N, C-alpha and C positions, 0 to 999 in steps of 0.2 A: 148836297144832304143827301143821305140814304135814308135816314129815319128821325123819329123824333122821341126822345126819351122824356117821360114824366116821372117825377119822384117827389117823395116827402118823409118826413119822418114816422116812423113806425108806432104801433103800440105794443104789441107782442114782440117784435123785431126792431132791430135799429133802423132801418128804413124799406120802404115799399117803392115799387116803381111800375110801369108800363112802358112798352115800346111799339111804336107803330112805323111801319115803312110801307105806305101805300103806294109810293111812287115806283118800288119794284115789286109789288103784287102782293105784298105781306099786309093784311088789314091789321093783324097784331099778332106779334110774335109771342108764344106762351111763355118762354123762360129764356131769356137771351145772355148768354156768357160773356159776348162782347160789349154788351150795355154795361153789365155789371164790372168791367175790367176798367172802364171809365167812372162809374159811380162809386167804387169802393174807395179810391184814394179821394175824393171829393168829401164822402161821409167821415172818412178816416180824420180828416182835416178839422171838419166840423165838430165831430164828437170826442177828438183827442184819444183815439186808440185805433190799433191796427187790426183786430180781430173784429169782425162785424157779422150780424146776421141779418139777411135779406129776404125779400118775398116778393115775387112779380105776382101781381095781382090781376092776371089775365083770367078767361074763364077756365083754362084750364090750370094755371097757375103753378107755382114752384117755389121751394125755399132753396137757398143757397147760403153757404157759409164763405165769407171772403175774408183773405187775409192779405194786409199789403206788406210786402217784403221787399224794401229798397224800391226799385224800379219795376217789380213784378206784382202782379195780384195772383193769389192762388185761389182757385175756387173749387169748392167740394160740396157735397150731398150726393143724393140719389139721382140716377140719370135714366133716360128712355132711349132706347136704340131706335131710330125712325128710319134709318137707311144704312145697309151695309154695302161697300163697294170694294172694288180691287184696282189697285192704280198700276199700269205697265208701263215701263219705259223701254222704249225701243231705239237702238242706236244704228 
């Protein structure tokens, strides 16, 4: 197990969450796209809708729009660049 996701119904959003991955050196991830790819289908089933609003309630926090489309989850909202890199392939 890489981490723990905690979730609950929200008051001003459809659901809220937190994500902890202490085993891999992340005390709490501020906003986790991968966690919301798991949470969106769960809450879509519970709430009976495919378009959801979410908030990760970490110290920095963030809002996400989640849309369940068949076997995909589309996440959108504002993002912060925390790293830029270039990948090179050598043959």
